[in-house]
DONU-578001 format. One record per atom (N, C-alpha, C, O): residue in one letter; y, x negated, z negated; residue number from 1; atom name. Coordinates in Angstrom, 3 decimals. Layout:
BEGIN
  code        py        px        pz  pos  site
     A         Y         X         Z  NUM    CA
...
//
This chain:
BEGIN
  code        py        px        pz  pos  site
     M   -14.935   -50.325   -67.205    1     N
     M   -14.734   -49.049   -67.722    1    CA
     M   -15.461   -48.018   -66.863    1     C
     M   -15.307   -47.996   -65.642    1     O
     S   -16.240   -47.181   -67.499    2     N
     S   -16.860   -46.129   -66.753    2    CA
     S   -16.002   -44.948   -66.545    2     C
     S   -15.549   -44.355   -67.525    2     O
     T   -15.748   -44.565   -65.358    3     N
     T   -14.782   -43.476   -65.081    3    CA
     T   -15.311   -42.187   -65.566    3     C
     T   -14.545   -41.270   -65.862    3     O
     Q   -16.639   -42.081   -65.663    4     N
     Q   -17.199   -40.864   -66.182    4    CA
     Q   -16.936   -40.629   -67.718    4     C
     Q   -17.045   -39.522   -68.245    4     O
     Q   -16.609   -41.685   -68.327    5     N
     Q   -16.277   -41.510   -69.760    5    CA
     Q   -14.670   -41.538   -69.871    5     C
     Q   -14.127   -41.328   -70.956    5     O
     W   -13.992   -41.785   -68.795    6     N
     W   -12.553   -41.961   -68.921    6    CA
     W   -11.988   -40.587   -69.133    6     C
     W   -12.373   -39.664   -68.416    6     O
     A   -11.086   -40.397   -70.086    7     N
     A   -10.499   -39.130   -70.408    7    CA
     A    -9.107   -39.501   -71.119    7     C
     A    -8.860   -40.636   -71.528    7     O
     W    -8.256   -38.447   -71.215    8     N
     W    -7.093   -38.500   -71.898    8    CA
     W    -7.282   -39.022   -73.327    8     C
     W    -8.263   -38.698   -73.996    8     O
     S    -6.355   -39.808   -73.763    9     N
     S    -6.338   -40.234   -75.202    9    CA
     S    -4.979   -40.536   -75.611    9     C
     S    -4.078   -40.697   -74.789    9     O
     D    -4.813   -40.617   -76.877   10     N
     D    -3.433   -40.953   -77.497   10    CA
     D    -2.834   -42.266   -76.918   10     C
     D    -1.622   -42.473   -76.858   10     O
     R    -3.739   -43.087   -76.519   11     N
     R    -3.439   -44.447   -75.995   11    CA
     R    -2.508   -44.241   -74.767   11     C
     R    -1.629   -45.072   -74.541   11     O
     L    -2.682   -43.140   -73.957   12     N
     L    -1.911   -42.931   -72.796   12    CA
     L    -0.644   -42.033   -73.079   12     C
     L     0.116   -41.738   -72.157   12     O
     S    -0.443   -41.627   -74.307   13     N
     S     0.571   -40.691   -74.576   13    CA
     S     1.920   -41.446   -74.586   13     C
     S     1.985   -42.573   -75.078   13     O
     L     2.913   -40.882   -74.088   14     N
     L     4.318   -41.539   -74.091   14    CA
     L     5.364   -40.839   -74.866   14     C
     L     6.557   -41.135   -74.805   14     O
     K     4.835   -39.839   -75.644   15     N
     K     5.727   -39.002   -76.495   15    CA
     K     6.876   -38.301   -75.707   15     C
     K     7.945   -38.019   -76.247   15     O
     H     6.609   -38.047   -74.462   16     N
     H     7.512   -37.181   -73.692   16    CA
     H     6.624   -36.108   -73.225   16     C
     H     5.648   -36.366   -72.519   16     O
     E     6.958   -34.781   -73.632   17     N
     E     5.972   -33.832   -73.543   17    CA
     E     5.642   -33.418   -72.031   17     C
     E     4.468   -33.239   -71.708   17     O
     L     6.612   -33.278   -71.171   18     N
     L     6.342   -32.925   -69.745   18    CA
     L     5.638   -33.927   -69.224   18     C
     L     4.632   -33.619   -68.585   18     O
     M     5.986   -35.318   -69.366   19     N
     M     5.312   -36.422   -68.683   19    CA
     M     3.776   -36.427   -69.165   19     C
     M     2.857   -36.553   -68.355   19     O
     D     3.564   -36.272   -70.606   20     N
     D     2.227   -36.385   -70.972   20    CA
     D     1.360   -35.238   -70.560   20     C
     D     0.153   -35.409   -70.390   20     O
     E     1.929   -34.082   -70.395   21     N
     E     1.181   -32.873   -69.779   21    CA
     E     0.613   -33.224   -68.339   21     C
     E    -0.557   -33.066   -67.990   21     O
     T     1.659   -33.734   -67.557   22     N
     T     1.337   -34.065   -66.191   22    CA
     T     0.289   -35.213   -66.099   22     C
     T    -0.618   -35.220   -65.266   22     O
     H     0.506   -36.224   -67.071   23     N
     H    -0.431   -37.273   -67.038   23    CA
     H    -1.935   -36.820   -67.468   23     C
     H    -2.945   -37.297   -66.950   23     O
     Q    -1.938   -35.889   -68.431   24     N
     Q    -3.288   -35.294   -68.782   24    CA
     Q    -4.004   -34.709   -67.571   24     C
     Q    -5.208   -34.896   -67.392   24     O
     E    -3.200   -33.957   -66.699   25     N
     E    -3.795   -33.370   -65.551   25    CA
     E    -4.211   -34.459   -64.634   25     C
     E    -5.324   -34.422   -64.109   25     O
     F    -3.394   -35.405   -64.419   26     N
     F    -3.788   -36.596   -63.527   26    CA
     F    -5.101   -37.215   -63.989   26     C
     F    -5.988   -37.462   -63.172   26     O
     V    -5.233   -37.464   -65.275   27     N
     V    -6.448   -38.085   -65.878   27    CA
     V    -7.631   -37.204   -65.504   27     C
     V    -8.618   -37.711   -64.970   27     O
     E    -7.566   -35.926   -65.761   28     N
     E    -8.663   -34.938   -65.558   28    CA
     E    -9.030   -34.962   -64.065   28     C
     E   -10.220   -35.015   -63.754   28     O
     L    -8.125   -34.927   -63.177   29     N
     L    -8.410   -34.946   -61.752   29    CA
     L    -8.946   -36.208   -61.237   29     C
     L    -9.808   -36.238   -60.359   29     O
     C    -8.408   -37.315   -61.813   30     N
     C    -9.010   -38.648   -61.429   30    CA
     C   -10.399   -38.885   -61.888   30     C
     C   -11.276   -39.384   -61.182   30     O
     A   -10.548   -38.485   -63.149   31     N
     A   -11.982   -38.453   -63.727   31    CA
     A   -12.982   -37.766   -62.929   31     C
     A   -14.118   -38.199   -62.736   31     O
     A   -12.454   -36.539   -62.414   32     N
     A   -13.426   -35.759   -61.500   32    CA
     A   -13.846   -36.392   -60.344   32     C
     A   -14.848   -35.946   -59.786   32     O
     L   -13.197   -37.464   -59.821   33     N
     L   -13.686   -38.125   -58.606   33    CA
     L   -15.062   -38.776   -58.930   33     C
     L   -15.801   -39.044   -57.983   33     O
     S   -15.409   -39.015   -60.047   34     N
     S   -16.690   -39.674   -60.369   34    CA
     S   -17.836   -38.651   -60.506   34     C
     S   -18.981   -39.056   -60.710   34     O
     L   -17.568   -37.375   -60.402   35     N
     L   -18.587   -36.365   -60.521   35    CA
     L   -19.432   -36.394   -59.188   35     C
     L   -19.042   -36.963   -58.169   35     O
     T   -20.516   -35.785   -59.291   36     N
     T   -21.383   -35.761   -58.069   36    CA
     T   -21.073   -34.652   -57.207   36     C
     T   -20.323   -33.758   -57.602   36     O
     E   -21.620   -34.636   -55.995   37     N
     E   -21.424   -33.659   -55.062   37    CA
     E   -21.887   -32.231   -55.538   37     C
     E   -21.408   -31.198   -55.071   37     O
     E   -22.823   -32.264   -56.471   38     N
     E   -23.345   -30.989   -57.074   38    CA
     E   -22.163   -30.232   -57.803   38     C
     E   -22.217   -29.011   -57.949   38     O
     H   -21.157   -30.938   -58.232   39     N
     H   -19.989   -30.200   -58.907   39    CA
     H   -19.171   -29.540   -57.764   39     C
     H   -18.971   -28.326   -57.721   39     O
     S   -18.746   -30.358   -56.910   40     N
     S   -17.864   -29.855   -55.760   40    CA
     S   -17.815   -31.098   -54.868   40     C
     S   -18.041   -32.226   -55.305   40     O
     P   -17.495   -30.817   -53.536   41     N
     P   -17.384   -31.905   -52.637   41    CA
     P   -16.356   -32.910   -52.995   41     C
     P   -15.325   -32.522   -53.543   41     O
     F   -16.545   -34.210   -52.728   42     N
     F   -15.620   -35.217   -53.114   42    CA
     F   -14.258   -34.926   -52.507   42     C
     F   -13.228   -35.036   -53.172   42     O
     L   -14.268   -34.561   -51.265   43     N
     L   -12.964   -34.381   -50.611   43    CA
     L   -12.162   -33.208   -51.249   43     C
     L   -10.932   -33.196   -51.215   43     O
     T   -12.851   -32.284   -51.795   44     N
     T   -12.202   -31.153   -52.555   44    CA
     T   -11.591   -31.726   -53.665   44     C
     T   -10.423   -31.407   -53.885   44     O
     R   -12.218   -32.605   -54.499   45     N
     R   -11.709   -33.212   -55.688   45    CA
     R   -10.567   -34.128   -55.342   45     C
     R    -9.551   -34.124   -56.037   45     O
     L   -10.701   -34.953   -54.244   46     N
     L    -9.709   -35.886   -53.876   46    CA
     L    -8.452   -35.123   -53.363   46     C
     L    -7.321   -35.533   -53.624   46     O
     D    -8.664   -34.077   -52.676   47     N
     D    -7.545   -33.264   -52.251   47    CA
     D    -6.648   -32.674   -53.420   47     C
     D    -5.420   -32.623   -53.340   47     O
     A    -7.344   -32.254   -54.462   48     N
     A    -6.810   -31.781   -55.621   48    CA
     A    -5.870   -32.850   -56.325   48     C
     A    -4.760   -32.580   -56.782   48     O
     L    -6.465   -34.092   -56.348   49     N
     L    -5.804   -35.142   -56.932   49    CA
     L    -4.503   -35.557   -56.145   49     C
     L    -3.461   -35.831   -56.740   49     O
     I    -4.623   -35.587   -54.767   50     N
     I    -3.525   -35.874   -53.945   50    CA
     I    -2.458   -34.776   -54.141   50     C
     I    -1.299   -35.151   -54.323   50     O
     A    -2.726   -33.511   -54.121   51     N
     A    -1.700   -32.512   -54.326   51    CA
     A    -1.113   -32.659   -55.572   51     C
     A     0.112   -32.579   -55.662   51     O
     H    -1.786   -32.857   -56.521   52     N
     H    -1.193   -33.105   -57.942   52    CA
     H    -0.287   -34.304   -57.851   52     C
     H     0.871   -34.222   -58.260   52     O
     S    -0.762   -35.406   -57.336   53     N
     S     0.035   -36.588   -57.268   53    CA
     S     1.349   -36.425   -56.574   53     C
     S     2.374   -36.904   -57.059   53     O
     I     1.342   -35.812   -55.539   54     N
     I     2.650   -35.588   -54.705   54    CA
     I     3.645   -34.893   -55.635   54     C
     I     4.793   -35.328   -55.724   54     O
     E     3.210   -33.741   -56.386   55     N
     E     4.110   -33.175   -57.264   55    CA
     E     4.503   -33.989   -58.443   55     C
     E     5.644   -34.009   -58.905   55     O
     H     3.453   -34.684   -58.917   56     N
     H     3.664   -35.507   -60.248   56    CA
     H     4.672   -36.601   -59.893   56     C
     H     5.641   -36.773   -60.632   56     O
     F     4.499   -37.327   -58.830   57     N
     F     5.303   -38.473   -58.487   57    CA
     F     6.635   -37.996   -58.079   57     C
     F     7.589   -38.709   -58.392   57     O
     E     6.879   -36.787   -57.361   58     N
     E     8.140   -36.330   -57.041   58    CA
     E     8.935   -35.880   -58.325   58     C
     E    10.155   -36.022   -58.414   58     O
     Q     8.170   -35.340   -59.289   59     N
     Q     8.985   -35.023   -60.658   59    CA
     Q     9.466   -36.274   -61.285   59     C
     Q    10.593   -36.283   -61.781   59     O
     E     8.719   -37.329   -61.312   60     N
     E     9.186   -38.540   -61.922   60    CA
     E    10.358   -39.177   -61.037   60     C
     E    11.343   -39.698   -61.560   60     O
     N    10.188   -39.101   -59.776   61     N
     N    11.186   -39.672   -58.846   61    CA
     N    12.509   -38.822   -59.024   61     C
     N    13.605   -39.376   -58.932   61     O
     A    12.397   -37.559   -59.262   62     N
     A    13.507   -36.787   -59.434   62    CA
     A    14.257   -37.128   -60.790   62     C
     A    15.485   -37.218   -60.798   62     O
     W    13.516   -37.311   -61.912   63     N
     W    14.053   -37.725   -63.115   63    CA
     W    14.751   -39.189   -62.944   63     C
     W    15.826   -39.477   -63.471   63     O
     M    14.081   -39.957   -62.235   64     N
     M    14.716   -41.369   -61.968   64    CA
     M    16.079   -41.236   -61.295   64     C
     M    17.034   -41.911   -61.680   64     O
     R    16.170   -40.354   -60.278   65     N
     R    17.447   -40.083   -59.468   65    CA
     R    18.385   -39.421   -60.402   65     C
     R    19.520   -39.884   -60.515   65     O
     D    18.013   -38.364   -61.094   66     N
     D    18.974   -37.618   -61.868   66    CA
     D    19.588   -38.337   -63.048   66     C
     D    20.719   -38.070   -63.455   66     O
     F    18.837   -39.223   -63.562   67     N
     F    19.237   -39.961   -64.775   67    CA
     F    19.664   -41.528   -64.356   67     C
     F    19.894   -42.356   -65.236   67     O
     A    19.737   -41.812   -63.129   68     N
     A    20.034   -43.162   -62.573   68    CA
     A    19.326   -44.300   -63.245   68     C
     A    19.925   -45.286   -63.674   68     O
     F    17.955   -44.117   -63.326   69     N
     F    17.028   -45.052   -63.818   69    CA
     F    17.116   -46.343   -63.042   69     C
     F    16.867   -46.333   -61.836   69     O
     P    17.467   -47.484   -63.684   70     N
     P    17.749   -48.649   -62.947   70    CA
     P    16.589   -49.185   -62.051   70     C
     P    16.833   -49.518   -60.891   70     O
     P    15.373   -49.270   -62.551   71     N
     P    14.212   -49.802   -61.720   71    CA
     P    13.610   -48.726   -60.921   71     C
     P    12.432   -48.869   -60.592   71     O
     A    14.232   -47.693   -60.569   72     N
     A    13.662   -46.516   -59.729   72    CA
     A    12.966   -46.994   -58.479   72     C
     A    11.855   -46.553   -58.183   72     O
     G    13.605   -47.903   -57.725   73     N
     G    13.030   -48.363   -56.481   73    CA
     G    11.695   -48.861   -56.605   73     C
     G    10.824   -48.504   -55.811   73     O
     C    11.443   -49.745   -57.642   74     N
     C    10.174   -50.336   -57.865   74    CA
     C     9.090   -49.222   -58.308   74     C
     C     7.945   -49.152   -57.861   74     O
     H     9.613   -48.443   -59.183   75     N
     H     8.656   -47.366   -59.681   75    CA
     H     8.330   -46.464   -58.554   75     C
     H     7.148   -46.166   -58.386   75     O
     Q     9.223   -46.003   -57.775   76     N
     Q     8.928   -45.105   -56.650   76    CA
     Q     8.033   -45.756   -55.662   76     C
     Q     7.126   -45.149   -55.092   76     O
     G     8.314   -47.020   -55.472   77     N
     G     7.425   -47.791   -54.472   77    CA
     G     5.949   -47.886   -54.818   77     C
     G     5.050   -47.921   -53.978   77     O
     E     5.777   -47.926   -56.213   78     N
     E     4.377   -47.929   -56.567   78    CA
     E     3.782   -46.445   -56.467   78     C
     E     2.627   -46.243   -56.094   78     O
     H     4.573   -45.534   -56.793   79     N
     H     4.021   -44.037   -56.404   79    CA
     H     3.644   -44.039   -54.942   79     C
     H     2.510   -43.708   -54.595   79     O
     D     4.628   -44.428   -54.025   80     N
     D     4.344   -44.229   -52.671   80    CA
     D     3.060   -45.107   -52.216   80     C
     D     2.277   -44.676   -51.369   80     O
     A     2.919   -46.223   -52.766   81     N
     A     1.758   -47.077   -52.471   81    CA
     A     0.429   -46.463   -52.865   81     C
     A    -0.487   -46.392   -52.046   81     O
     V     0.317   -46.044   -54.035   82     N
     V    -0.795   -45.419   -54.553   82    CA
     V    -1.255   -44.148   -53.774   82     C
     V    -2.414   -43.915   -53.429   82     O
     L    -0.165   -43.366   -53.554   83     N
     L    -0.462   -42.201   -52.678   83    CA
     L    -0.873   -42.424   -51.353   83     C
     L    -1.650   -41.643   -50.804   83     O
     Q    -0.389   -43.493   -50.746   84     N
     Q    -0.851   -43.978   -49.424   84    CA
     Q    -2.272   -44.424   -49.417   84     C
     Q    -2.994   -44.234   -48.437   84     O
     V    -2.688   -45.029   -50.527   85     N
     V    -4.008   -45.461   -50.786   85    CA
     V    -5.017   -44.280   -50.819   85     C
     V    -6.076   -44.296   -50.192   85     O
     M    -4.593   -43.244   -51.614   86     N
     M    -5.407   -42.100   -51.763   86    CA
     M    -5.609   -41.464   -50.378   86     C
     M    -6.724   -41.130   -49.979   86     O
     Q    -4.477   -41.311   -49.662   87     N
     Q    -4.581   -40.628   -48.345   87    CA
     Q    -5.400   -41.500   -47.311   87     C
     Q    -6.126   -40.971   -46.470   87     O
     E    -5.250   -42.793   -47.418   88     N
     E    -6.219   -43.660   -46.488   88    CA
     E    -7.603   -43.605   -46.913   88     C
     E    -8.439   -43.604   -46.010   88     O
     V    -8.029   -43.556   -48.180   89     N
     V    -9.281   -43.319   -48.601   89    CA
     V    -9.784   -42.090   -48.151   89     C
     V   -10.949   -42.085   -47.752   89     O
     R    -9.089   -40.966   -48.133   90     N
     R    -9.414   -39.710   -47.636   90    CA
     R    -9.651   -39.743   -46.149   90     C
     R   -10.628   -39.139   -45.708   90     O
     R    -8.883   -40.363   -45.375   91     N
     R    -9.020   -40.506   -43.897   91    CA
     R   -10.386   -41.300   -43.623   91     C
     R   -11.211   -40.847   -42.830   91     O
     R   -10.568   -42.368   -44.234   92     N
     R   -11.729   -43.248   -43.978   92    CA
     R   -12.967   -42.606   -44.580   92     C
     R   -14.045   -42.844   -44.034   92     O
     Y   -12.928   -41.822   -45.643   93     N
     Y   -14.060   -41.151   -46.084   93    CA
     Y   -14.515   -40.142   -45.083   93     C
     Y   -15.715   -39.980   -44.862   93     O
     M   -13.559   -39.439   -44.454   94     N
     M   -13.917   -38.483   -43.415   94    CA
     M   -14.633   -39.083   -42.224   94     C
     M   -15.454   -38.449   -41.561   94     O
     E   -14.252   -40.441   -41.964   95     N
     E   -14.843   -41.154   -40.914   95    CA
     E   -16.198   -41.772   -41.293   95     C
     E   -16.842   -42.420   -40.466   95     O
     G   -16.625   -41.567   -42.550   96     N
     G   -17.980   -42.019   -42.896   96    CA
     G   -18.025   -43.217   -43.994   96     C
     G   -19.098   -43.670   -44.392   96     O
     E   -16.866   -43.650   -44.410   97     N
     E   -16.751   -44.796   -45.345   97    CA
     E   -16.925   -44.171   -46.721   97     C
     E   -15.944   -44.141   -47.464   97     O
     R   -18.087   -43.671   -47.123   98     N
     R   -18.372   -42.997   -48.339   98    CA
     R   -18.135   -43.865   -49.596   98     C
     R   -17.761   -43.336   -50.642   98     O
     D   -18.340   -45.129   -49.505   99     N
     D   -18.360   -46.069   -50.602   99    CA
     D   -16.854   -46.181   -51.124   99     C
     D   -16.606   -46.536   -52.276   99     O
     L   -15.829   -45.842   -50.160  100     N
     L   -14.469   -45.932   -50.645  100    CA
     L   -14.097   -44.885   -51.738  100     C
     L   -13.205   -45.085   -52.562  100     O
     G   -14.814   -43.811   -51.681  101     N
     G   -14.628   -42.772   -52.720  101    CA
     G   -14.946   -43.275   -54.109  101     C
     G   -14.236   -43.046   -55.089  101     O
     Q   -16.079   -43.987   -54.123  102     N
     Q   -16.506   -44.556   -55.564  102    CA
     Q   -15.539   -45.700   -55.869  102     C
     Q   -15.192   -45.844   -57.041  102     O
     S   -15.082   -46.506   -54.955  103     N
     S   -14.205   -47.532   -55.301  103    CA
     S   -12.852   -46.960   -55.879  103     C
     S   -12.326   -47.440   -56.883  103     O
     L   -12.317   -45.875   -55.156  104     N
     L   -11.158   -45.267   -55.657  104    CA
     L   -11.403   -44.667   -57.050  104     C
     L   -10.508   -44.780   -57.887  104     O
     A   -12.508   -44.058   -57.352  105     N
     A   -12.759   -43.542   -58.672  105    CA
     A   -12.807   -44.558   -59.733  105     C
     A   -12.447   -44.307   -60.883  105     O
     E   -13.290   -45.811   -59.322  106     N
     E   -13.340   -46.852   -60.343  106    CA
     E   -12.001   -47.578   -60.526  106     C
     E   -11.686   -48.014   -61.633  106     O
     E   -11.219   -47.711   -59.460  107     N
     E   -10.011   -48.507   -59.527  107    CA
     E    -8.738   -47.650   -59.983  107     C
     E    -7.819   -48.193   -60.596  107     O
     L    -8.724   -46.443   -59.698  108     N
     L    -7.574   -45.586   -60.009  108    CA
     L    -7.167   -45.453   -61.499  108     C
     L    -5.995   -45.486   -61.873  108     O
     P    -8.261   -45.298   -62.334  109     N
     P    -7.978   -45.401   -63.786  109    CA
     P    -7.379   -46.688   -64.344  109     C
     P    -6.545   -46.689   -65.250  109     O
     L    -7.851   -47.778   -63.752  110     N
     L    -7.245   -49.061   -64.094  110    CA
     L    -5.834   -49.219   -63.667  110     C
     L    -4.992   -49.733   -64.403  110     O
     W    -5.563   -48.756   -62.418  111     N
     W    -4.064   -48.706   -62.050  111    CA
     W    -3.243   -47.809   -62.923  111     C
     W    -2.143   -48.166   -63.345  111     O
     F    -3.775   -46.643   -63.194  112     N
     F    -2.946   -45.583   -63.933  112    CA
     F    -2.724   -46.149   -65.403  112     C
     F    -1.587   -46.071   -65.868  112     O
     E    -3.645   -46.662   -66.088  113     N
     E    -3.390   -47.262   -67.356  113    CA
     E    -2.341   -48.353   -67.273  113     C
     E    -1.406   -48.311   -68.072  113     O
     H    -2.411   -49.294   -66.405  114     N
     H    -1.383   -50.236   -66.197  114    CA
     H    -0.019   -49.610   -65.963  114     C
     H     0.941   -49.980   -66.638  114     O
     H     0.098   -48.676   -65.030  115     N
     H     1.248   -47.961   -64.632  115    CA
     H     1.922   -47.230   -65.916  115     C
     H     3.126   -47.314   -66.159  115     O
     V     1.119   -46.601   -66.599  116     N
     V     1.571   -45.923   -67.836  116    CA
     V     2.121   -46.954   -68.868  116     C
     V     3.180   -46.743   -69.460  116     O
     D     1.387   -48.052   -69.063  117     N
     D     1.765   -49.051   -70.029  117    CA
     D     3.101   -49.693   -69.634  117     C
     D     3.853   -50.118   -70.511  117     O
     T     3.407   -49.770   -68.355  118     N
     T     4.628   -50.481   -67.936  118    CA
     T     5.684   -49.551   -67.355  118     C
     T     6.663   -49.306   -68.060  118     O
     M     5.595   -49.042   -66.220  119     N
     M     6.597   -48.303   -65.483  119    CA
     M     6.860   -46.992   -66.244  119     C
     M     7.998   -46.727   -66.631  119     O
     D     5.808   -46.158   -66.464  120     N
     D     6.019   -44.991   -67.096  120    CA
     D     6.526   -45.052   -68.568  120     C
     D     7.361   -44.250   -68.987  120     O
     N     6.023   -45.969   -69.279  121     N
     N     6.617   -46.228   -70.580  121    CA
     N     8.018   -46.459   -70.519  121     C
     N     8.753   -45.880   -71.320  121     O
     M     8.508   -47.289   -69.607  122     N
     M     9.935   -47.592   -69.555  122    CA
     M    10.621   -46.368   -69.141  122     C
     M    11.692   -46.152   -69.707  122     O
     L    10.234   -45.546   -68.292  123     N
     L    10.784   -44.320   -67.776  123    CA
     L    10.919   -43.377   -69.024  123     C
     L    12.020   -42.929   -69.346  123     O
     A     9.750   -43.083   -69.729  124     N
     A     9.742   -42.173   -70.803  124    CA
     A    10.782   -42.515   -71.934  124     C
     A    11.505   -41.667   -72.457  124     O
     Q    10.776   -43.846   -72.251  125     N
     Q    11.769   -44.246   -73.336  125    CA
     Q    13.269   -44.102   -72.816  125     C
     Q    14.163   -43.754   -73.587  125     O
     F    13.504   -44.385   -71.472  126     N
     F    14.778   -44.118   -70.951  126    CA
     F    15.172   -42.690   -70.984  126     C
     F    16.301   -42.372   -71.357  126     O
     L    14.251   -41.773   -70.592  127     N
     L    14.545   -40.397   -70.590  127    CA
     L    14.809   -39.820   -72.040  127     C
     L    15.710   -39.020   -72.293  127     O
     I    13.952   -40.302   -72.916  128     N
     I    14.073   -39.938   -74.307  128    CA
     I    15.311   -40.399   -74.874  128     C
     I    15.940   -39.598   -75.567  128     O
     N    15.804   -41.656   -74.679  129     N
     N    17.042   -42.139   -75.152  129    CA
     N    18.186   -41.429   -74.544  129     C
     N    19.176   -41.201   -75.239  129     O
     N    18.140   -41.071   -73.345  130     N
     N    19.221   -40.435   -72.535  130    CA
     N    19.394   -39.011   -73.048  130     C
     N    20.508   -38.494   -73.128  130     O
     Q    18.282   -38.397   -73.389  131     N
     Q    18.298   -37.043   -73.864  131    CA
     Q    18.872   -37.033   -75.297  131     C
     Q    19.686   -36.175   -75.635  131     O
     L    18.475   -37.916   -76.062  132     N
     L    19.086   -38.023   -77.505  132    CA
     L    20.464   -38.342   -77.389  132     C
     L    21.283   -37.686   -78.032  132     O
     A    20.865   -39.392   -76.549  133     N
     A    22.391   -39.612   -76.431  133    CA
     A    23.122   -38.287   -76.044  133     C
     A    24.182   -37.998   -76.600  133     O
     G    22.570   -37.489   -75.104  134     N
     G    23.197   -36.323   -74.673  134    CA
     G    23.392   -35.339   -75.840  134     C
     G    24.439   -34.706   -75.966  134     O
     K    22.376   -35.230   -76.675  135     N
     K    22.541   -34.323   -77.748  135    CA
     K    23.561   -34.843   -78.878  135     C
     K    24.248   -34.065   -79.541  135     O
     E    23.585   -36.123   -79.014  136     N
     E    24.597   -36.725   -79.963  136    CA
     E    25.970   -36.501   -79.383  136     C
     E    26.905   -36.196   -80.123  136     O
     E    26.118   -36.641   -78.105  137     N
     E    27.479   -36.439   -77.517  137    CA
     E    27.878   -34.976   -77.625  137     C
     E    29.040   -34.642   -77.858  137     O
     G    26.893   -34.119   -77.453  138     N
     G    27.242   -32.604   -77.785  138    CA
     G    27.556   -32.306   -79.247  138     C
     G    28.393   -31.455   -79.546  138     O
     K    26.903   -32.986   -80.126  139     N
     K    27.345   -32.782   -81.473  139    CA
     K    28.686   -33.284   -81.799  139     C
     K    29.469   -32.681   -82.533  139     O
     L    28.942   -34.493   -81.184  140     N
     L    30.299   -35.146   -81.452  140    CA
     L    31.387   -34.195   -80.873  140     C
     L    32.338   -33.860   -81.580  140     O
     S    31.255   -33.766   -79.611  141     N
     S    32.143   -32.880   -79.041  141    CA
     S    32.380   -31.559   -79.830  141     C
     S    33.507   -31.082   -79.961  141     O
     A    31.334   -31.033   -80.311  142     N
     A    31.397   -29.785   -81.082  142    CA
     A    32.163   -30.118   -82.459  142     C
     A    32.955   -29.273   -82.875  142     O
     S    31.979   -31.235   -83.143  143     N
     S    32.577   -31.487   -84.259  143    CA
     S    34.137   -31.840   -84.025  143     C
     S    34.952   -31.547   -84.899  143     O
     L    34.490   -32.401   -82.967  144     N
     L    35.851   -32.634   -82.660  144    CA
     L    36.526   -31.404   -82.295  144     C
     L    37.710   -31.278   -82.607  144     O
     A    35.888   -30.429   -81.639  145     N
     A    36.462   -29.258   -81.271  145    CA
     A    36.667   -28.297   -82.582  145     C
     A    37.597   -27.495   -82.661  145     O
     G    35.818   -28.455   -83.455  146     N
     G    35.814   -27.577   -84.647  146    CA
     G    36.707   -28.036   -85.778  146     C
     G    36.777   -27.377   -86.815  146     O
//
């Protein structure tokens, strides 16, 4: 896959509006890693992706906590690991290992697609089902009270 051609597509949509919006931004920032220095310095683009990822992952982690998502530990562990890789690439890039930037730009889309297909798909379906169940409980309570 060429990361220069990598972009948001319906294939990545999980039908959870907030998650999809956040994922679209992640894809844009991740794809920007493949741009040349003429656009903006690599570290500027990587820093934007890291800042986004911290917020993105914390939002998902909060949903997992709030809704008692059973495989939360595994999912959060993957968030922590990929964030650590991004930060390590940043550190080593600063020390002159410029090839790591290109490697990250090539590998991160592959990781993300797999993560969306597996862990995020499970989380989105869990959240959607819990939100629907909550709405049904509210309707039942209202009909019993009325």
